[in-house]
C-alpha positions as CSV (number, residue, x, y, z in Angstrom):
1,M,-30.1,-50.9,-41.3
2,T,-31.8,-52.4,-44.3
3,E,-31.9,-56.2,-44.3
4,H,-29.6,-57.4,-47.1
5,A,-28.1,-60.9,-47.1
6,V,-24.5,-61.2,-48.3
7,A,-22.1,-64.1,-48.2
8,L,-18.9,-63.6,-46.1
9,G,-16.9,-64.8,-49.1
10,E,-18.3,-61.9,-51.2
11,I,-17.1,-59.4,-48.5
12,V,-13.6,-60.9,-48.4
13,A,-13.4,-60.9,-52.2
14,A,-14.2,-57.2,-52.3
15,L,-12.2,-56.0,-49.2
16,G,-9.5,-58.6,-48.6
17,G,-8.6,-60.2,-45.2
18,D,-8.4,-63.8,-44.2
19,L,-11.7,-65.6,-43.7
20,V,-11.4,-68.4,-41.1
21,G,-13.8,-70.7,-39.4
22,E,-15.9,-73.7,-40.3
23,R,-17.9,-73.2,-43.5
24,A,-17.2,-69.5,-43.3
25,H,-17.4,-68.7,-47.0
26,A,-21.0,-69.9,-47.3
27,R,-22.2,-68.1,-44.2
28,Q,-24.4,-65.0,-44.8
29,V,-25.0,-61.9,-42.8
30,T,-27.7,-59.3,-43.1
31,R,-26.4,-56.4,-41.0
32,I,-23.4,-54.8,-39.4
33,G,-23.7,-54.4,-35.7
34,P,-22.0,-54.1,-32.3
35,L,-20.8,-57.2,-30.4
36,E,-23.2,-56.8,-27.5
37,D,-26.5,-57.0,-29.5
38,A,-25.3,-59.1,-32.4
39,T,-27.3,-62.0,-33.8
40,A,-26.2,-65.0,-35.9
41,S,-26.8,-62.8,-39.0
42,T,-24.6,-59.9,-37.8
43,I,-21.1,-59.1,-38.8
44,S,-19.2,-57.2,-36.1
45,F,-15.7,-56.1,-35.2
46,L,-13.3,-56.1,-32.2
47,A,-10.7,-53.3,-32.4
48,N,-10.1,-52.5,-28.8
49,P,-8.5,-55.3,-26.7
50,R,-10.4,-54.1,-23.6
51,Y,-13.6,-55.7,-25.1
52,R,-11.9,-59.1,-25.6
53,A,-14.3,-60.7,-23.1
54,Q,-17.2,-59.9,-25.5
55,L,-15.7,-62.2,-28.1
56,A,-16.7,-65.3,-26.2
57,S,-20.2,-64.1,-25.3
58,T,-21.3,-62.5,-28.6
59,S,-23.7,-64.2,-30.9
60,A,-22.3,-62.5,-34.0
61,G,-22.1,-64.7,-37.1
62,C,-18.8,-63.1,-38.0
63,V,-16.3,-61.0,-36.1
64,I,-13.5,-58.9,-37.7
65,V,-10.4,-59.2,-35.5
66,A,-6.7,-58.6,-35.5
67,P,-4.2,-61.5,-36.1
68,A,-3.6,-61.8,-32.3
69,L,-7.2,-62.9,-31.8
70,G,-7.5,-64.9,-35.0
71,E,-7.4,-68.4,-33.5
72,E,-9.7,-67.4,-30.6
73,A,-12.2,-65.9,-33.0
74,A,-12.1,-68.9,-35.3
75,A,-12.8,-71.2,-32.4
76,R,-16.1,-69.6,-31.8
77,G,-17.2,-69.3,-35.5
78,A,-16.5,-67.3,-38.6
79,A,-14.0,-64.5,-38.5
80,I,-12.2,-62.1,-40.8
81,V,-8.6,-61.5,-39.8
82,T,-7.0,-58.3,-40.8
83,P,-4.2,-56.1,-39.5
84,D,-6.5,-53.1,-38.7
85,P,-10.1,-54.2,-37.7
86,Y,-11.4,-50.7,-37.3
87,L,-10.1,-49.6,-40.7
88,Y,-11.7,-52.8,-42.2
89,F,-14.9,-52.0,-40.5
90,A,-14.9,-48.4,-41.9
91,R,-14.4,-49.8,-45.5
92,L,-17.1,-52.4,-44.9
93,T,-19.6,-49.7,-44.0
94,Q,-18.8,-47.8,-47.2
95,W,-19.1,-51.0,-49.3
96,W,-22.3,-51.9,-47.6
97,A,-23.8,-48.5,-48.0
98,A,-23.0,-48.5,-51.7
99,R,-25.0,-51.8,-52.1
100,V,-28.1,-50.9,-50.0
101,R,-28.6,-47.1,-50.4
102,P,-30.2,-45.9,-53.6
103,G,-27.9,-43.7,-55.7
104,A,-28.7,-40.2,-56.9
105,V,-30.3,-40.1,-60.3
106,P,-28.2,-38.2,-62.8
107,G,-29.7,-35.1,-64.4
108,L,-31.7,-32.0,-63.4
109,H,-34.9,-32.2,-61.4
110,V,-37.7,-30.4,-63.2
111,S,-38.0,-27.9,-60.3
112,A,-34.2,-27.0,-60.1
113,V,-33.2,-23.5,-61.3
114,V,-30.0,-23.7,-63.2
115,D,-28.6,-20.6,-64.9
116,P,-27.8,-21.2,-68.5
117,A,-24.2,-19.8,-67.8
118,A,-23.6,-22.6,-65.3
119,C,-21.7,-25.7,-66.3
120,I,-23.0,-29.1,-65.1
121,G,-20.6,-32.1,-65.4
122,L,-21.4,-35.5,-66.9
123,G,-23.5,-37.7,-64.6
124,A,-24.1,-34.9,-62.1
125,S,-27.4,-34.9,-60.1
126,I,-29.2,-31.6,-59.3
127,G,-32.0,-32.1,-56.8
128,A,-35.4,-30.6,-56.4
129,L,-35.7,-26.8,-55.8
130,S,-31.9,-26.3,-56.0
131,V,-30.5,-23.1,-57.4
132,I,-27.2,-23.0,-59.4
133,E,-26.2,-19.5,-60.3
134,A,-24.3,-18.2,-63.4
135,G,-20.7,-19.3,-63.8
136,A,-20.9,-22.1,-61.3
137,R,-19.2,-25.3,-62.3
138,I,-20.5,-28.7,-61.0
139,G,-18.0,-31.6,-61.5
140,D,-18.7,-34.9,-63.1
141,G,-20.8,-37.2,-60.9
142,A,-21.3,-34.5,-58.2
143,V,-24.6,-34.6,-56.3
144,I,-26.4,-31.4,-55.4
145,G,-29.2,-32.3,-53.0
146,A,-32.7,-30.8,-52.8
147,Q,-33.0,-27.1,-51.9
148,C,-29.2,-26.5,-52.1
149,F,-27.9,-23.1,-53.2
150,V,-24.7,-22.8,-55.3
151,G,-23.6,-19.2,-55.8
152,R,-22.1,-17.6,-58.9
153,D,-18.7,-18.8,-60.1
154,A,-18.6,-21.5,-57.3
155,R,-16.8,-24.7,-58.0
156,I,-18.0,-28.2,-56.9
157,G,-15.5,-31.0,-57.6
158,A,-16.1,-34.3,-59.2
159,G,-17.9,-36.8,-57.0
160,T,-18.6,-34.3,-54.3
161,R,-22.0,-34.5,-52.6
162,L,-24.0,-31.6,-51.1
163,H,-26.7,-32.9,-48.9
164,P,-30.1,-31.1,-48.9
165,R,-30.2,-27.4,-47.9
166,V,-26.5,-26.6,-48.1
167,T,-25.6,-23.0,-48.9
168,F,-22.4,-22.8,-51.0
169,G,-21.5,-19.2,-51.5
170,F,-20.3,-17.3,-54.6
171,E,-16.7,-17.9,-55.8
172,C,-16.1,-20.6,-53.2
173,T,-14.6,-23.9,-54.2
174,I,-14.5,-27.5,-52.9
175,G,-12.4,-30.3,-54.4
176,M,-13.2,-33.9,-55.4
177,R,-15.1,-36.5,-53.3
178,G,-16.2,-34.1,-50.7
179,I,-19.3,-34.4,-48.4
180,V,-21.1,-31.4,-47.1
181,H,-24.0,-32.2,-44.7
182,S,-27.4,-30.4,-44.4
183,G,-27.5,-26.9,-43.0
184,A,-23.8,-26.1,-43.6
185,V,-23.0,-22.6,-44.8
186,I,-19.8,-22.2,-46.8
187,G,-18.8,-18.6,-47.6
188,A,-20.9,-16.5,-45.2
189,D,-19.3,-13.1,-44.4
190,G,-16.6,-13.1,-41.8
191,F,-17.2,-11.1,-38.6
192,G,-15.3,-7.9,-39.6
193,F,-16.2,-4.5,-38.4
194,A,-14.3,-1.2,-37.8
195,P,-15.4,0.4,-34.4
196,T,-16.2,4.1,-34.4
197,R,-17.4,6.5,-31.7
198,E,-20.1,8.0,-33.8
199,L,-21.4,5.2,-36.0
200,G,-20.9,2.2,-33.8
201,Y,-19.5,-0.6,-36.1
202,V,-18.8,-0.1,-39.8
203,K,-18.9,-3.3,-41.8
204,I,-15.7,-4.5,-43.6
205,E,-16.7,-6.2,-46.8
206,Q,-15.3,-9.7,-47.0
207,L,-13.7,-9.9,-50.4
208,G,-12.1,-13.3,-50.2
209,A,-13.6,-16.7,-50.7
210,V,-13.4,-20.2,-49.2
211,R,-11.1,-22.9,-50.7
212,I,-11.7,-26.5,-49.7
213,G,-9.5,-29.4,-50.8
214,D,-10.3,-32.9,-51.8
215,D,-11.8,-35.6,-49.6
216,V,-13.1,-33.1,-47.0
217,E,-16.3,-33.8,-45.0
218,I,-18.2,-31.0,-43.3
219,G,-20.9,-31.7,-40.7
220,A,-24.4,-30.4,-40.4
221,N,-24.9,-26.7,-39.6
222,T,-21.2,-26.0,-39.7
223,C,-20.2,-22.5,-40.9
224,I,-17.0,-21.6,-42.8
225,D,-16.7,-17.8,-43.3
226,R,-15.1,-16.3,-46.4
227,G,-11.8,-14.4,-46.0
228,T,-11.5,-10.7,-45.7
229,L,-9.0,-10.2,-48.5
230,G,-7.4,-13.6,-49.0
231,D,-9.3,-16.9,-48.8
232,T,-10.2,-19.1,-45.9
233,V,-8.5,-22.4,-46.6
234,V,-9.4,-26.0,-45.6
235,G,-6.8,-28.6,-46.7
236,D,-7.2,-32.0,-48.2
237,G,-8.8,-34.7,-46.0
238,V,-10.0,-32.4,-43.3
239,K,-13.0,-33.7,-41.3
240,L,-15.3,-31.2,-39.6
241,D,-18.0,-32.3,-37.3
242,N,-21.4,-30.7,-36.8
243,L,-21.9,-27.1,-35.4
244,I,-18.4,-25.9,-36.0
245,Q,-17.5,-22.3,-36.6
246,I,-14.5,-21.5,-38.8
247,A,-13.9,-17.7,-39.0
248,H,-12.5,-15.6,-41.8
249,N,-8.9,-16.2,-43.0
250,V,-8.4,-19.4,-41.0
251,R,-6.2,-22.1,-42.6
252,I,-6.6,-25.7,-41.6
253,G,-3.9,-28.1,-42.6
254,R,-4.3,-31.4,-44.4
255,G,-5.7,-34.4,-42.4
256,T,-6.9,-32.4,-39.4
257,A,-10.1,-33.4,-37.6
258,M,-12.4,-31.2,-35.4
259,A,-15.2,-32.4,-33.2
260,G,-18.6,-30.8,-32.7
261,C,-19.1,-27.3,-31.3
262,S,-15.5,-26.3,-31.6
263,A,-14.6,-22.9,-33.0
264,V,-11.7,-21.1,-34.5
265,A,-11.4,-17.3,-34.5
266,G,-10.1,-15.3,-37.4
267,S,-6.7,-15.7,-39.1
268,T,-5.5,-18.7,-37.0
269,R,-3.4,-21.3,-38.7
270,I,-3.9,-25.0,-37.7
271,G,-1.3,-27.5,-38.9
272,E,-1.6,-30.9,-40.5
273,R,-2.9,-34.0,-38.7
274,C,-4.2,-32.0,-35.7
275,T,-7.2,-33.0,-33.7
276,I,-9.5,-30.5,-31.9
277,G,-11.8,-31.9,-29.2
278,G,-15.5,-31.1,-28.9
279,G,-16.3,-27.6,-27.6
280,A,-12.7,-26.4,-27.8
281,G,-12.1,-22.8,-28.7
282,I,-9.0,-21.4,-30.5
283,L,-8.4,-17.7,-30.3
284,G,-7.5,-15.6,-33.4
285,H,-4.2,-14.9,-35.0
286,L,-2.5,-18.0,-33.5
287,T,-0.5,-20.8,-35.1
288,L,-0.8,-24.5,-34.2
289,A,2.1,-26.8,-35.4
290,D,1.5,-30.1,-37.1
291,D,0.3,-33.0,-35.0
292,V,-1.1,-30.9,-32.1
293,H,-4.1,-32.4,-30.3
294,I,-6.4,-30.2,-28.2
295,S,-8.6,-31.9,-25.5
296,A,-12.3,-31.3,-25.5
297,Q,-13.6,-28.0,-23.9
298,S,-10.1,-26.5,-23.9
299,T,-9.4,-22.9,-24.8
300,V,-6.3,-22.2,-26.8
301,S,-5.0,-18.7,-26.0
302,R,-1.5,-18.9,-27.4
303,S,0.3,-20.4,-30.3
304,I,1.6,-23.9,-30.0
305,A,5.0,-24.7,-31.7
306,K,5.5,-28.3,-30.6
307,P,3.5,-31.4,-31.4
308,G,1.7,-33.1,-28.5
309,V,-1.5,-33.2,-26.5
310,Y,-2.7,-30.0,-24.8
311,T,-5.5,-29.6,-22.2
312,G,-6.9,-26.4,-20.8
313,F,-10.0,-27.0,-18.7
314,F,-10.6,-27.1,-15.0
315,P,-11.4,-30.6,-13.8
316,L,-15.0,-31.4,-12.6
317,D,-15.4,-31.7,-8.9
318,D,-18.1,-31.6,-6.3
319,N,-19.4,-28.0,-5.8
320,R,-17.9,-27.3,-2.3
321,A,-14.4,-28.4,-3.3
322,W,-14.7,-26.5,-6.6
323,E,-15.6,-23.3,-4.7
324,K,-12.6,-23.7,-2.5
325,N,-10.3,-24.3,-5.4
326,A,-11.7,-21.3,-7.3
327,V,-10.9,-19.1,-4.3
328,T,-7.3,-20.5,-4.2
329,L,-6.9,-19.7,-7.9
330,R,-7.9,-16.1,-7.3
331,Q,-5.3,-15.9,-4.6
332,L,-2.4,-17.4,-6.6
333,H,-0.7,-14.1,-7.3
334,A,-0.8,-13.1,-3.6
335,L,0.4,-16.6,-2.6
336,R,3.3,-16.3,-5.1
337,E,4.4,-13.0,-3.5
338,R,4.3,-14.6,0.0
339,V,6.4,-17.5,-1.2
340,R,8.9,-15.1,-2.7
341,Q,9.0,-13.2,0.7
342,L,9.7,-16.4,2.5
343,E,12.4,-17.4,0.1
344,R,14.2,-14.0,0.5
345,A,13.9,-14.2,4.2
346,A,15.2,-17.7,4.3
347,R,18.2,-16.7,2.2
348,A,18.9,-13.7,4.5
349,G,18.4,-15.8,7.7
350,Q,15.6,-13.6,8.9
351,A,12.1,-14.4,10.2
352,P,9.5,-13.6,7.5
353,S,7.1,-10.7,8.2
354,V,3.4,-11.5,8.3
355,T,1.5,-9.0,6.2
356,Q,-1.9,-10.4,6.7
357,Q,-3.6,-13.0,8.8
358,E,-4.0,-16.4,7.2
359,Q,-7.5,-17.5,6.9
360,E,-9.4,-20.4,5.4
361,P,-10.5,-19.5,1.8
362,Q,-14.2,-18.8,1.5
363,P,-16.3,-19.8,-1.4
364,P,-16.9,-17.1,-4.0
365,G,-19.7,-14.7,-3.4
366,R,-20.1,-15.5,0.3
367,D,-19.8,-12.8,3.0
368,T,-16.6,-13.2,5.0
369,T,-17.1,-10.2,7.3
370,P,-17.1,-11.2,11.0
């Protein structure tokens, strides 16, 4: 992080909070950093009570804490007391970045290719080697990074930023204050084909678009496919990590967040305020209710109607135990039938018949012949 000295009093004046500690207003910090490697010129934060012990050992010049730790933090030095330290930290990073990062220069780079039929808003910045096709509308203050492509009749909302090398397809839209990171592709064709015996697969043209709401962030190399007939829709405030696949006709509700390498198959509807863990997969034509939380690496194979946390992966184990458990899973149906036999026999007061000799499960793939 760039060295940039700022007084704690200036931070509190901009972001609020109670500044405590001896001569705290005059103290200056030059960076934001974690507690464990902080120096006297670092401002840090403590949001998780599990790390409370680090408060006494850190060398941070200022620590952002909750009211419960205010006195303890003030006893060691300067502190900013706020009800939600993690939220304060997030806002501090935004405030800091706005001060130290150079802003985009409004106007068109000389190498940009902008169709005369495109509309560029006031204060917008169009970077080097970017292409803006006919009918595209770029909102006021939007930033189109170097080597971006914005297709015909696309809409980029006011204050939205496309980082370098984003592809934003024809007729697709994104609202205000969005962020799309490098390598993302918005509006590629969905994976639609009609199988035939003679011709293999016949392409189904994707006639819809992608509609993205306000305050959406889309990670690097994430792909959102256009709809087949209707649009693929991403609601306001959605956050998508890197390397995510959103297939055609998917709808993602407001405030949902998805971690890296997750994927959603076609025509699935995800509710509001959901979270999808890294590497999770959601099959097509399903519906997830609001406030559903999917654990990392889970596979969602059915619709979920009730809010809650859902997990669908097999726990890690040492290989020998995993092999035995895998064999047991393959035998579950037969074991269920044996239990039913035993229950019927018990109800009838009869001794159960033995249909096969019980044997120790063998690891998959090993020869069990005597």
